[in-house]
FILUM-321970 format. One record per residue: residue number from 0; residue in three letters; z, x negated, y of N, C-alpha, C in turn. Coordinates in nm, 2 decimals. Layout:
N
{atom NUM,"ALA",{Z,X,Y},{Z,X,Y},{Z,X,Y}} ...
//
This chain:
249
{atom 0,"MET",{-0.30,-0.88,-2.15},{-0.21,-0.96,-2.02},{-0.27,-0.93,-1.87}} {atom 1,"LYS",{-0.19,-0.94,-1.79},{-0.26,-0.90,-1.65},{-0.14,-0.90,-1.55}} {atom 2,"LEU",{-0.18,-0.99,-1.45},{-0.14,-1.00,-1.36},{-0.18,-0.93,-1.19}} {atom 3,"THR",{-0.10,-0.79,-1.15},{-0.17,-0.73,-1.01},{-0.10,-0.78,-0.92}} {atom 4,"LEU",{-0.17,-0.81,-0.81},{-0.08,-0.90,-0.70},{-0.13,-0.74,-0.58}} {atom 5,"VAL",{-0.02,-0.70,-0.53},{-0.03,-0.60,-0.46},{0.03,-0.62,-0.31}} {atom 6,"GLY",{-0.04,-0.55,-0.23},{0.01,-0.58,-0.07},{0.11,-0.46,-0.06}} {atom 7,"ALA",{0.21,-0.47,-0.01},{0.33,-0.38,0.01},{0.29,-0.32,0.17}} {atom 8,"GLY",{0.20,-0.41,0.24},{0.21,-0.36,0.37},{0.30,-0.43,0.46}} {atom 9,"PRO",{0.32,-0.37,0.59},{0.41,-0.40,0.71},{0.55,-0.40,0.68}} {atom 10,"GLY",{0.59,-0.26,0.61},{0.73,-0.27,0.62},{0.76,-0.13,0.57}} {atom 11,"ASP",{0.69,-0.02,0.65},{0.73,0.14,0.62},{0.66,0.14,0.47}} {atom 12,"PRO",{0.75,0.19,0.36},{0.68,0.24,0.21},{0.59,0.33,0.22}} {atom 13,"GLU",{0.54,0.40,0.35},{0.46,0.50,0.32},{0.31,0.45,0.34}} {atom 14,"LEU",{0.29,0.32,0.41},{0.18,0.23,0.44},{0.12,0.14,0.30}} {atom 15,"ILE",{0.19,0.13,0.19},{0.11,0.11,0.09},{0.01,0.19,0.05}} {atom 16,"THR",{-0.09,0.08,-0.02},{-0.22,0.20,-0.07},{-0.18,0.29,-0.20}} {atom 17,"LEU",{-0.28,0.39,-0.20},{-0.23,0.48,-0.33},{-0.26,0.38,-0.51}} {atom 18,"LYS",{-0.34,0.28,-0.47},{-0.37,0.19,-0.57},{-0.26,0.10,-0.59}} {atom 19,"GLY",{-0.21,0.10,-0.49},{-0.08,-0.03,-0.50},{0.04,0.04,-0.56}} {atom 20,"VAL",{0.04,0.18,-0.55},{0.15,0.28,-0.60},{0.12,0.27,-0.75}} {atom 21,"LYS",{0.00,0.31,-0.79},{-0.07,0.33,-0.93},{-0.03,0.21,-0.97}} {atom 22,"ALA",{-0.03,0.07,-0.94},{-0.01,-0.04,-1.01},{0.11,-0.06,-1.05}} {atom 23,"LEU",{0.24,-0.04,-0.95},{0.36,-0.02,-0.98},{0.42,0.06,-1.08}} {atom 24,"GLN",{0.35,0.19,-1.10},{0.37,0.27,-1.19},{0.35,0.25,-1.32}} {atom 25,"GLY",{0.26,0.13,-1.35},{0.24,0.10,-1.48},{0.30,-0.04,-1.48}} {atom 26,"ALA",{0.35,-0.10,-1.42},{0.43,-0.23,-1.41},{0.55,-0.21,-1.52}} {atom 27,"LYS",{0.54,-0.35,-1.62},{0.66,-0.36,-1.68},{0.72,-0.48,-1.61}} {atom 28,"VAL",{0.70,-0.54,-1.49},{0.80,-0.64,-1.43},{0.74,-0.64,-1.31}} {atom 29,"VAL",{0.81,-0.64,-1.20},{0.78,-0.66,-1.05},{0.87,-0.76,-0.98}} {atom 30,"LEU",{0.76,-0.86,-0.94},{0.86,-0.97,-0.91},{0.82,-0.91,-0.72}} {atom 31,"TYR",{0.92,-0.93,-0.67},{0.88,-0.87,-0.50},{0.94,-0.95,-0.39}} {atom 32,"ASP",{0.87,-0.95,-0.29},{0.93,-1.02,-0.16},{1.03,-0.98,-0.10}} {atom 33,"ALA",{1.09,-1.03,-0.01},{1.20,-0.98,0.10},{1.13,-0.90,0.19}} {atom 34,"LEU",{1.01,-0.89,0.22},{0.97,-0.82,0.30},{0.91,-0.66,0.27}} {atom 35,"ALA",{0.90,-0.65,0.13},{0.86,-0.54,0.06},{0.96,-0.45,0.08}} {atom 36,"HIS",{0.98,-0.35,0.11},{1.05,-0.22,0.13},{1.10,-0.17,-0.02}} {atom 37,"PRO",{1.23,-0.19,-0.01},{1.33,-0.17,-0.16},{1.29,-0.04,-0.20}} {atom 38,"ASP",{1.25,0.07,-0.10},{1.15,0.18,-0.16},{1.06,0.20,-0.26}} {atom 39,"LEU",{0.99,0.10,-0.24},{0.89,0.06,-0.32},{0.90,0.09,-0.47}} {atom 40,"LEU",{1.02,0.02,-0.50},{1.03,-0.01,-0.64},{1.07,0.12,-0.70}} {atom 41,"ASN",{1.11,0.23,-0.62},{1.13,0.36,-0.69},{1.01,0.43,-0.73}} {atom 42,"HIS",{0.89,0.39,-0.74},{0.74,0.42,-0.81},{0.75,0.33,-0.95}} {atom 43,"CYS",{0.85,0.23,-0.98},{0.82,0.15,-1.10},{0.87,0.25,-1.24}} {atom 44,"PRO",{0.86,0.23,-1.31},{0.90,0.32,-1.45},{1.07,0.27,-1.45}} {atom 45,"ALA",{1.14,0.35,-1.51},{1.29,0.30,-1.54},{1.32,0.19,-1.58}} {atom 46,"ASP",{1.24,0.14,-1.69},{1.26,0.04,-1.77},{1.20,-0.08,-1.73}} {atom 47,"CYS",{1.13,-0.07,-1.59},{1.04,-0.19,-1.53},{1.19,-0.27,-1.51}} {atom 48,"LEU",{1.15,-0.43,-1.53},{1.22,-0.52,-1.51},{1.21,-0.58,-1.34}} {atom 49,"LYS",{1.28,-0.54,-1.24},{1.25,-0.58,-1.12},{1.35,-0.70,-1.08}} {atom 50,"ILE",{1.24,-0.83,-1.00},{1.35,-0.94,-0.99},{1.28,-0.96,-0.86}} {atom 51,"SER",{1.40,-0.98,-0.75},{1.37,-1.03,-0.59},{1.31,-1.19,-0.65}} {atom 52,"VAL",{1.21,-1.22,-0.56},{1.18,-1.37,-0.55},{1.14,-1.39,-0.40}} {atom 53,"GLY",{1.22,-1.33,-0.31},{1.18,-1.34,-0.15},{1.19,-1.47,-0.12}} {atom 54,"LYS",{1.13,-1.52,0.02},{1.14,-1.64,0.09},{1.18,-1.58,0.22}} {atom 55,"ARG",{1.27,-1.63,0.31},{1.28,-1.63,0.43},{1.32,-1.75,0.50}} {atom 56,"PHE",{1.27,-1.75,0.64},{1.29,-1.92,0.71},{1.47,-1.91,0.68}} {atom 57,"GLY",{1.49,-2.07,0.67},{1.61,-2.08,0.66},{1.73,-2.05,0.57}} {atom 58,"VAL",{1.65,-1.95,0.47},{1.77,-1.91,0.37},{1.70,-1.96,0.24}} {atom 59,"SER",{1.77,-2.03,0.18},{1.78,-2.09,0.03},{1.72,-1.95,-0.06}} {atom 60,"SER",{1.60,-1.98,-0.15},{1.51,-1.89,-0.20},{1.40,-1.93,-0.31}} {atom 61,"CYS",{1.37,-1.87,-0.38},{1.26,-1.96,-0.48},{1.17,-2.03,-0.44}} {atom 62,"SER",{1.14,-2.15,-0.51},{1.00,-2.20,-0.45},{0.89,-2.15,-0.51}} {atom 63,"GLN",{0.78,-2.18,-0.43},{0.66,-2.11,-0.49},{0.63,-2.18,-0.63}} {atom 64,"GLU",{0.67,-2.29,-0.66},{0.64,-2.33,-0.79},{0.75,-2.27,-0.88}} {atom 65,"LEU",{0.83,-2.22,-0.86},{0.91,-2.12,-0.96},{0.89,-1.97,-0.98}} {atom 66,"ILE",{0.80,-1.94,-0.86},{0.72,-1.81,-0.84},{0.62,-1.80,-0.93}} {atom 67,"ASN",{0.58,-1.92,-0.92},{0.43,-1.93,-1.04},{0.46,-1.93,-1.17}} {atom 68,"PHE",{0.56,-1.99,-1.18},{0.64,-2.00,-1.33},{0.66,-1.85,-1.41}} {atom 69,"LEU",{0.74,-1.82,-1.32},{0.81,-1.66,-1.35},{0.67,-1.58,-1.37}} {atom 70,"ILE",{0.56,-1.58,-1.27},{0.43,-1.50,-1.32},{0.40,-1.50,-1.45}} {atom 71,"VAL",{0.37,-1.64,-1.46},{0.33,-1.66,-1.60},{0.40,-1.61,-1.71}} {atom 72,"ASP",{0.57,-1.66,-1.72},{0.64,-1.64,-1.83},{0.62,-1.52,-1.85}} {atom 73,"TYR",{0.67,-1.42,-1.73},{0.68,-1.28,-1.76},{0.55,-1.21,-1.78}} {atom 74,"VAL",{0.43,-1.24,-1.76},{0.27,-1.20,-1.83},{0.31,-1.21,-1.97}} {atom 75,"PHE",{0.30,-1.32,-2.03},{0.32,-1.37,-2.16},{0.44,-1.28,-2.25}} {atom 76,"GLN",{0.55,-1.24,-2.18},{0.66,-1.19,-2.23},{0.62,-1.01,-2.24}} {atom 77,"TYR",{0.56,-0.94,-2.14},{0.59,-0.85,-2.11},{0.43,-0.79,-2.09}} {atom 78,"GLY",{0.34,-0.87,-2.04},{0.19,-0.83,-2.04},{0.16,-0.76,-1.92}} {atom 79,"GLN",{0.23,-0.67,-1.83},{0.15,-0.62,-1.73},{0.29,-0.66,-1.60}} {atom 80,"VAL",{0.24,-0.77,-1.54},{0.32,-0.79,-1.40},{0.26,-0.77,-1.30}} {atom 81,"VAL",{0.37,-0.71,-1.21},{0.32,-0.67,-1.05},{0.38,-0.80,-0.97}} {atom 82,"ARG",{0.29,-0.84,-0.86},{0.37,-0.94,-0.81},{0.35,-0.85,-0.62}} {atom 83,"LEU",{0.44,-0.78,-0.60},{0.44,-0.71,-0.45},{0.47,-0.83,-0.34}} {atom 84,"LYS",{0.40,-0.82,-0.26},{0.42,-0.92,-0.15},{0.40,-0.83,-0.03}} {atom 85,"GLY",{0.45,-0.86,0.07},{0.45,-0.79,0.21},{0.34,-0.84,0.29}} {atom 86,"GLY",{0.26,-0.70,0.37},{0.18,-0.73,0.43},{0.07,-0.72,0.33}} {atom 87,"ASP",{-0.01,-0.81,0.38},{-0.16,-0.86,0.27},{-0.15,-1.00,0.20}} {atom 88,"PRO",{-0.16,-1.01,0.06},{-0.09,-1.10,0.00},{-0.22,-1.26,0.03}} {atom 89,"PHE",{-0.31,-1.19,0.09},{-0.40,-1.30,0.13},{-0.43,-1.35,0.28}} {atom 90,"VAL",{-0.33,-1.28,0.32},{-0.30,-1.33,0.49},{-0.18,-1.42,0.48}} {atom 91,"PHE",{-0.17,-1.54,0.50},{-0.05,-1.60,0.51},{0.08,-1.58,0.38}} {atom 92,"GLY",{0.01,-1.53,0.24},{0.12,-1.49,0.20},{0.08,-1.55,0.07}} {atom 93,"ARG",{0.01,-1.68,0.06},{0.03,-1.79,-0.10},{-0.04,-1.70,-0.18}} {atom 94,"GLY",{-0.10,-1.57,-0.18},{-0.16,-1.49,-0.27},{-0.25,-1.57,-0.36}} {atom 95,"TYR",{-0.34,-1.62,-0.31},{-0.48,-1.68,-0.39},{-0.41,-1.79,-0.48}} {atom 96,"GLU",{-0.29,-1.86,-0.44},{-0.20,-1.96,-0.51},{-0.17,-1.91,-0.62}} {atom 97,"GLU",{-0.12,-1.78,-0.61},{-0.07,-1.73,-0.75},{-0.17,-1.69,-0.85}} {atom 98,"ILE",{-0.26,-1.63,-0.78},{-0.39,-1.58,-0.87},{-0.46,-1.69,-0.97}} {atom 99,"ALA",{-0.45,-1.80,-0.89},{-0.53,-1.92,-0.94},{-0.45,-1.98,-1.05}} {atom 100,"CYS",{-0.28,-1.98,-1.02},{-0.19,-2.02,-1.14},{-0.22,-1.93,-1.24}} {atom 101,"ALA",{-0.23,-1.80,-1.23},{-0.23,-1.72,-1.34},{-0.37,-1.74,-1.43}} {atom 102,"GLU",{-0.48,-1.76,-1.37},{-0.60,-1.76,-1.41},{-0.64,-1.90,-1.51}} {atom 103,"GLN",{-0.56,-1.99,-1.45},{-0.57,-2.11,-1.52},{-0.51,-2.11,-1.66}} {atom 104,"HIS",{-0.36,-2.01,-1.67},{-0.35,-1.98,-1.79},{-0.41,-1.88,-1.90}} {atom 105,"GLY",{-0.52,-1.84,-1.86},{-0.63,-1.73,-1.94},{-0.58,-1.62,-1.86}} {atom 106,"ILE",{-0.51,-1.55,-1.79},{-0.44,-1.45,-1.75},{-0.54,-1.36,-1.66}} {atom 107,"GLU",{-0.60,-1.22,-1.69},{-0.64,-1.13,-1.60},{-0.57,-1.10,-1.47}} {atom 108,"THR",{-0.63,-1.09,-1.36},{-0.59,-1.09,-1.22},{-0.68,-1.01,-1.15}} {atom 109,"GLU",{-0.57,-0.89,-1.08},{-0.63,-0.82,-0.99},{-0.58,-0.83,-0.84}} {atom 110,"VAL",{-0.62,-0.83,-0.79},{-0.58,-0.79,-0.60},{-0.60,-0.67,-0.55}} {atom 111,"VAL",{-0.47,-0.59,-0.49},{-0.50,-0.47,-0.44},{-0.43,-0.50,-0.29}} {atom 112,"PRO",{-0.55,-0.50,-0.18},{-0.51,-0.56,-0.07},{-0.42,-0.46,0.00}} {atom 113,"GLY",{-0.32,-0.50,0.10},{-0.22,-0.43,0.20},{-0.25,-0.45,0.31}} {atom 114,"LEU",{-0.21,-0.35,0.40},{-0.22,-0.36,0.55},{-0.15,-0.47,0.60}} {atom 115,"SER",{-0.20,-0.57,0.68},{-0.16,-0.70,0.72},{-0.08,-0.65,0.86}} {atom 116,"SER",{0.04,-0.70,0.86},{0.12,-0.68,0.99},{0.05,-0.74,1.12}} {atom 117,"SER",{-0.04,-0.83,1.09},{-0.10,-0.90,1.20},{-0.20,-0.78,1.27}} {atom 118,"TYR",{-0.26,-0.69,1.23},{-0.29,-0.58,1.30},{-0.26,-0.44,1.29}} {atom 119,"SER",{-0.17,-0.42,1.20},{-0.11,-0.27,1.19},{0.02,-0.27,1.27}} {atom 120,"VAL",{0.11,-0.39,1.27},{0.20,-0.34,1.36},{0.18,-0.36,1.50}} {atom 121,"PRO",{0.09,-0.42,1.57},{0.06,-0.41,1.71},{-0.01,-0.26,1.71}} {atom 122,"ALA",{-0.11,-0.20,1.63},{-0.17,-0.07,1.64},{-0.06,0.05,1.62}} {atom 123,"LEU",{0.05,0.04,1.60},{0.17,0.11,1.55},{0.21,0.14,1.69}} {atom 124,"SER",{0.25,0.00,1.78},{0.29,-0.03,1.88},{0.23,0.01,2.02}} {atom 125,"GLY",{0.09,0.07,1.99},{-0.01,0.13,2.11},{-0.09,0.00,2.15}} {atom 126,"ILE",{-0.06,-0.12,2.05},{-0.17,-0.25,2.12},{-0.30,-0.25,2.03}} {atom 127,"PRO",{-0.40,-0.22,2.09},{-0.54,-0.25,2.04},{-0.57,-0.42,2.03}} {atom 128,"LEU",{-0.60,-0.47,1.92},{-0.61,-0.61,1.94},{-0.78,-0.64,1.99}} {atom 129,"THR",{-0.84,-0.56,2.00},{-0.98,-0.56,2.06},{-0.99,-0.42,2.14}} {atom 130,"ASN",{-1.04,-0.42,2.24},{-1.06,-0.34,2.38},{-1.23,-0.39,2.44}} {atom 131,"ARG",{-1.28,-0.28,2.45},{-1.42,-0.33,2.52},{-1.40,-0.39,2.67}} {atom 132,"ASP",{-1.30,-0.35,2.73},{-1.26,-0.41,2.87},{-1.15,-0.51,2.86}} {atom 133,"MET",{-1.11,-0.56,2.75},{-1.00,-0.68,2.76},{-1.04,-0.79,2.66}} {atom 134,"SER",{-1.06,-0.74,2.54},{-1.06,-0.83,2.44},{-1.18,-0.81,2.33}} {atom 135,"GLU",{-1.28,-0.91,2.29},{-1.38,-0.93,2.22},{-1.35,-0.93,2.08}} {atom 136,"SER",{-1.27,-1.03,2.07},{-1.20,-1.06,1.91},{-1.09,-1.11,1.92}} {atom 137,"PHE",{-1.03,-1.13,1.80},{-0.89,-1.16,1.79},{-0.88,-1.25,1.70}} {atom 138,"TRP",{-0.76,-1.39,1.70},{-0.71,-1.44,1.60},{-0.58,-1.43,1.59}} {atom 139,"VAL",{-0.55,-1.45,1.45},{-0.46,-1.44,1.34},{-0.43,-1.59,1.30}} {atom 140,"ILE",{-0.27,-1.64,1.36},{-0.27,-1.79,1.35},{-0.11,-1.78,1.26}} {atom 141,"THR",{-0.09,-1.88,1.20},{0.05,-1.89,1.16},{0.13,-1.99,1.22}} {atom 142,"GLY",{0.26,-1.95,1.25},{0.33,-2.04,1.35},{0.43,-2.15,1.26}} {atom 143,"THR",{0.39,-2.12,1.16},{0.50,-2.25,1.06},{0.39,-2.26,0.95}} {atom 144,"THR",{0.33,-2.39,0.96},{0.24,-2.45,0.87},{0.31,-2.50,0.74}} {atom 145,"LYS",{0.21,-2.55,0.63},{0.32,-2.62,0.52},{0.38,-2.73,0.55}} {atom 146,"ASP",{0.35,-2.77,0.67},{0.45,-2.92,0.72},{0.54,-2.85,0.83}} {atom 147,"HIS",{0.56,-2.70,0.85},{0.70,-2.62,0.92},{0.63,-2.68,1.09}} {atom 148,"LYS",{0.52,-2.67,1.08},{0.47,-2.68,1.23},{0.35,-2.59,1.25}} {atom 149,"LEU",{0.37,-2.58,1.39},{0.31,-2.46,1.48},{0.14,-2.52,1.46}} {atom 150,"SER",{0.08,-2.44,1.43},{-0.08,-2.44,1.38},{-0.18,-2.53,1.50}} {atom 151,"LYS",{-0.24,-2.61,1.47},{-0.31,-2.65,1.60},{-0.41,-2.54,1.65}} {atom 152,"ASP",{-0.45,-2.47,1.57},{-0.56,-2.37,1.60},{-0.48,-2.30,1.75}} {atom 153,"LEU",{-0.38,-2.30,1.74},{-0.32,-2.21,1.87},{-0.37,-2.25,2.01}} {atom 154,"ALA",{-0.39,-2.40,1.99},{-0.45,-2.48,2.13},{-0.58,-2.44,2.15}} {atom 155,"LEU",{-0.65,-2.43,2.08},{-0.76,-2.39,2.09},{-0.80,-2.21,2.13}} {atom 156,"ALA",{-0.71,-2.14,2.02},{-0.71,-1.97,2.07},{-0.68,-1.97,2.19}} {atom 157,"ALA",{-0.61,-2.05,2.26},{-0.54,-2.03,2.38},{-0.65,-2.05,2.49}} {atom 158,"GLN",{-0.75,-2.10,2.46},{-0.83,-2.13,2.56},{-0.95,-2.02,2.57}} {atom 159,"SER",{-0.93,-1.92,2.48},{-1.04,-1.82,2.47},{-0.97,-1.72,2.54}} {atom 160,"SER",{-1.06,-1.61,2.53},{-1.04,-1.47,2.60},{-0.96,-1.42,2.50}} {atom 161,"ALA",{-0.98,-1.41,2.36},{-0.92,-1.36,2.25},{-0.82,-1.31,2.26}} {atom 162,"THR",{-0.75,-1.20,2.21},{-0.59,-1.17,2.17},{-0.57,-1.27,2.06}} {atom 163,"VAL",{-0.44,-1.31,2.04},{-0.39,-1.39,1.94},{-0.28,-1.35,1.89}} {atom 164,"VAL",{-0.27,-1.31,1.76},{-0.15,-1.29,1.71},{-0.08,-1.36,1.61}} {atom 165,"VAL",{0.05,-1.41,1.66},{0.11,-1.54,1.57},{0.22,-1.47,1.46}} {atom 166,"LEU",{0.22,-1.50,1.33},{0.30,-1.49,1.26},{0.39,-1.56,1.22}} {atom 167,"MET",{0.53,-1.52,1.20},{0.59,-1.63,1.17},{0.60,-1.74,1.27}} {atom 168,"GLY",{0.62,-1.67,1.41},{0.61,-1.80,1.50},{0.77,-1.79,1.62}} {atom 169,"MET",{0.84,-1.72,1.57},{0.94,-1.71,1.69},{1.05,-1.83,1.68}} {atom 170,"ASN",{1.02,-1.90,1.58},{1.11,-2.03,1.61},{1.04,-2.14,1.67}} {atom 171,"LYS",{0.91,-2.10,1.70},{0.81,-2.18,1.78},{0.77,-2.14,1.92}} {atom 172,"LEU",{0.83,-2.05,1.94},{0.80,-1.96,2.06},{0.81,-2.02,2.22}} {atom 173,"PRO",{0.90,-2.16,2.20},{0.88,-2.23,2.30},{0.78,-2.34,2.31}} {atom 174,"GLU",{0.74,-2.35,2.23},{0.59,-2.45,2.20},{0.49,-2.35,2.25}} {atom 175,"ILE",{0.45,-2.25,2.17},{0.36,-2.14,2.20},{0.37,-2.11,2.38}} {atom 176,"VAL",{0.47,-2.08,2.44},{0.47,-2.07,2.58},{0.42,-2.16,2.64}} {atom 177,"GLU",{0.47,-2.33,2.60},{0.43,-2.42,2.67},{0.24,-2.46,2.65}} {atom 178,"ILE",{0.21,-2.42,2.56},{0.04,-2.44,2.54},{-0.04,-2.35,2.66}} {atom 179,"TYR",{0.00,-2.21,2.66},{-0.05,-2.13,2.75},{0.01,-2.18,2.93}} {atom 180,"ALA",{0.12,-2.21,2.91},{0.13,-2.26,3.05},{0.08,-2.38,3.11}} {atom 181,"GLN",{0.05,-2.48,3.00},{-0.02,-2.59,3.06},{-0.17,-2.56,3.10}} {atom 182,"LEU",{-0.23,-2.43,3.04},{-0.37,-2.37,3.08},{-0.34,-2.32,3.21}} {atom 183,"GLY",{-0.23,-2.31,3.28},{-0.17,-2.22,3.39},{-0.22,-2.05,3.36}} {atom 184,"ARG",{-0.15,-2.00,3.24},{-0.20,-1.87,3.21},{-0.07,-1.79,3.22}} {atom 185,"PHE",{-0.01,-1.82,3.33},{0.15,-1.79,3.33},{0.15,-1.61,3.34}} {atom 186,"ASP",{0.03,-1.56,3.37},{0.06,-1.41,3.40},{-0.03,-1.31,3.26}} {atom 187,"LEU",{-0.03,-1.41,3.16},{-0.09,-1.34,3.05},{0.01,-1.27,3.01}} {atom 188,"PRO",{-0.01,-1.12,2.95},{0.07,-1.05,2.90},{0.11,-1.08,2.72}} {atom 189,"VAL",{0.25,-1.07,2.70},{0.29,-1.12,2.57},{0.38,-0.98,2.50}} {atom 190,"ALA",{0.38,-0.95,2.39},{0.44,-0.88,2.33},{0.47,-0.92,2.20}} {atom 191,"ILE",{0.64,-0.88,2.18},{0.71,-0.92,2.03},{0.76,-0.81,1.99}} {atom 192,"ILE",{0.74,-0.81,1.86},{0.76,-0.69,1.78},{0.83,-0.73,1.63}} {atom 193,"GLN",{0.97,-0.70,1.68},{1.06,-0.70,1.52},{1.06,-0.60,1.45}} {atom 194,"ASN",{1.05,-0.62,1.32},{1.07,-0.51,1.24},{0.98,-0.39,1.25}} {atom 195,"GLY",{0.83,-0.43,1.26},{0.72,-0.36,1.28},{0.69,-0.25,1.21}} {atom 196,"SER",{0.69,-0.14,1.23},{0.69,0.01,1.13},{0.81,0.03,1.08}} {atom 197,"LEU",{0.93,-0.01,1.10},{1.04,0.05,1.03},{1.10,0.12,1.16}} {atom 198,"PRO",{1.22,0.18,1.12},{1.30,0.25,1.22},{1.37,0.15,1.29}} {atom 199,"GLN",{1.41,0.02,1.26},{1.50,-0.01,1.33},{1.39,-0.12,1.42}} {atom 200,"GLN",{1.24,-0.10,1.44},{1.16,-0.14,1.52},{1.21,-0.20,1.67}} {atom 201,"GLN",{1.19,-0.27,1.72},{1.21,-0.33,1.87},{1.10,-0.41,1.91}} {atom 202,"MET",{1.09,-0.40,2.03},{0.99,-0.49,2.11},{1.00,-0.54,2.21}} {atom 203,"VAL",{0.95,-0.65,2.28},{1.01,-0.72,2.42},{0.86,-0.70,2.48}} {atom 204,"THR",{0.82,-0.69,2.60},{0.70,-0.70,2.65},{0.74,-0.80,2.84}} {atom 205,"GLY",{0.64,-0.86,2.83},{0.64,-0.95,2.95},{0.49,-1.04,2.95}} {atom 206,"ASN",{0.54,-1.17,3.02},{0.42,-1.25,3.01},{0.45,-1.40,2.98}} {atom 207,"VAL",{0.39,-1.46,2.99},{0.43,-1.61,2.94},{0.52,-1.66,3.06}} {atom 208,"ARG",{0.50,-1.62,3.17},{0.60,-1.69,3.26},{0.73,-1.63,3.23}} {atom 209,"ASN",{0.77,-1.51,3.16},{0.91,-1.49,3.14},{0.97,-1.46,3.00}} {atom 210,"ILE",{0.86,-1.45,2.91},{0.91,-1.40,2.79},{1.01,-1.47,2.71}} {atom 211,"LEU",{1.04,-1.61,2.73},{1.14,-1.66,2.70},{1.24,-1.63,2.73}} {atom 212,"GLN",{1.30,-1.56,2.83},{1.42,-1.51,2.93},{1.41,-1.40,2.85}} {atom 213,"LEU",{1.32,-1.30,2.83},{1.35,-1.15,2.81},{1.39,-1.15,2.64}} {atom 214,"VAL",{1.31,-1.26,2.59},{1.35,-1.28,2.42},{1.51,-1.30,2.43}} {atom 215,"GLN",{1.56,-1.41,2.49},{1.71,-1.47,2.50},{1.77,-1.33,2.54}} {atom 216,"ALA",{1.75,-1.23,2.64},{1.84,-1.16,2.70},{1.85,-1.01,2.61}} {atom 217,"SER",{1.74,-1.00,2.53},{1.76,-0.89,2.42},{1.79,-0.93,2.29}} {atom 218,"GLY",{1.79,-1.06,2.25},{1.83,-1.10,2.14},{1.74,-1.07,2.02}} {atom 219,"ILE",{1.61,-1.06,2.05},{1.51,-1.01,1.94},{1.50,-1.14,1.89}} {atom 220,"GLY",{1.44,-1.11,1.73},{1.45,-1.26,1.69},{1.33,-1.22,1.51}} {atom 221,"ASN",{1.34,-1.30,1.40},{1.28,-1.30,1.32},{1.32,-1.16,1.22}} {atom 222,"PRO",{1.23,-1.09,1.15},{1.09,-1.10,1.12},{1.03,-1.02,1.23}} {atom 223,"ALA",{0.95,-1.11,1.34},{0.87,-1.06,1.43},{0.75,-1.12,1.42}} {atom 224,"ILE",{0.62,-1.05,1.50},{0.50,-1.11,1.55},{0.49,-1.10,1.71}} {atom 225,"ILE",{0.42,-1.22,1.69},{0.39,-1.25,1.88},{0.25,-1.19,1.90}} {atom 226,"VAL",{0.22,-1.13,1.98},{0.05,-1.08,2.04},{0.05,-1.14,2.20}} {atom 227,"LEU",{-0.03,-1.21,2.24},{-0.06,-1.29,2.33},{-0.19,-1.22,2.35}} {atom 228,"GLY",{-0.23,-1.18,2.49},{-0.33,-1.14,2.52},{-0.31,-1.02,2.63}} {atom 229,"ASN",{-0.47,-0.99,2.71},{-0.42,-0.86,2.82},{-0.41,-0.73,2.73}} {atom 230,"VAL",{-0.45,-0.72,2.60},{-0.41,-0.57,2.55},{-0.26,-0.58,2.53}} {atom 231,"ALA",{-0.17,-0.65,2.52},{-0.04,-0.67,2.50},{0.04,-0.57,2.62}} {atom 232,"ALA",{-0.06,-0.57,2.74},{0.04,-0.47,2.85},{0.00,-0.31,2.80}} {atom 233,"LEU",{-0.08,-0.28,2.70},{-0.12,-0.16,2.66},{0.01,-0.12,2.58}} {atom 234,"ALA",{0.13,-0.20,2.54},{0.20,-0.15,2.44},{0.31,-0.03,2.49}} {atom 235,"LYS",{0.31,0.07,2.42},{0.41,0.16,2.43},{0.53,0.14,2.49}} {atom 236,"ASN",{0.56,0.16,2.61},{0.64,0.12,2.67},{0.84,0.18,2.65}} {atom 237,"HIS",{0.79,0.30,2.59},{0.90,0.36,2.56},{0.96,0.30,2.43}} {atom 238,"GLN",{0.93,0.18,2.38},{0.97,0.12,2.25},{1.03,-0.02,2.28}} {atom 239,"THR",{0.99,-0.05,2.40},{1.03,-0.17,2.45},{1.19,-0.16,2.48}} {atom 240,"ILE",{1.24,-0.30,2.45},{1.38,-0.31,2.48},{1.43,-0.36,2.61}} {atom 241,"PRO",{1.50,-0.30,2.68},{1.51,-0.31,2.82},{1.60,-0.46,2.85}} {atom 242,"ALA",{1.52,-0.55,2.91},{1.62,-0.67,2.99},{1.74,-0.68,3.02}} {atom 243,"VAL",{1.84,-0.72,2.97},{2.01,-0.73,3.00},{1.99,-0.77,3.16}} {atom 244,"ASN",{2.06,-0.70,3.23},{2.09,-0.73,3.39},{2.25,-0.83,3.36}} {atom 245,"HIS",{2.23,-0.92,3.33},{2.36,-1.06,3.35},{2.46,-0.99,3.46}} {atom 246,"GLU",{2.40,-0.95,3.58},{2.48,-0.97,3.71},{2.57,-0.86,3.71}} {atom 247,"ASN",{2.48,-0.73,3.64},{2.61,-0.60,3.62},{2.66,-0.60,3.50}} {atom 248,"ALA",{2.67,-0.71,3.39},{2.71,-0.74,3.26},{2.90,-0.76,3.30}} 
//
């Protein structure tokens, strides 16, 4: 009996690891997230049971408690279960909770890391999180804690010169902007990337002063990541959504 926790990567189905593909090829059951690309399920055997347990903000879905129950139940029924999670399962993916639950029931576990959207999506958009002339480090922060609030760590990160990447933070964007504005960092570059690594990827670039207006004009939204820091100005401009000129609309 075994649970294999597999990171699906940022979205593009070609960005899963080879070890992740091999795990899918041997699966009897796959429990997959909403952000895992559906093409990845083509790697599974024809008789594999495929079950969606995805969670999205504001959408009714499986609770974590139910997912944990399903993992244990299907492992005991079928023997080999793959839990396919978007990005890397140990980066705001609650993957450790699922591993711990399985091990409490005597189930063997394995973790197959995946490319986290926190660094891969900016890279695909031309943004290096570190640059010798601009940023010596980076923070990755959740925009939605278990209390559905913005992480308090952002107030600390905003005071540093580090690049800051916020995941699951679009609904907290006004709060994020306000934190930087209170520090007088109005000209700090900001990039927001939606559907990173996918053909429908879209991006808005601006600064703390104007990013809220640019987001409203472009209509960009979830799922997206927010990059704050001087390196955000290095984004590939050809991918950026032009702001709407309402005067000419």
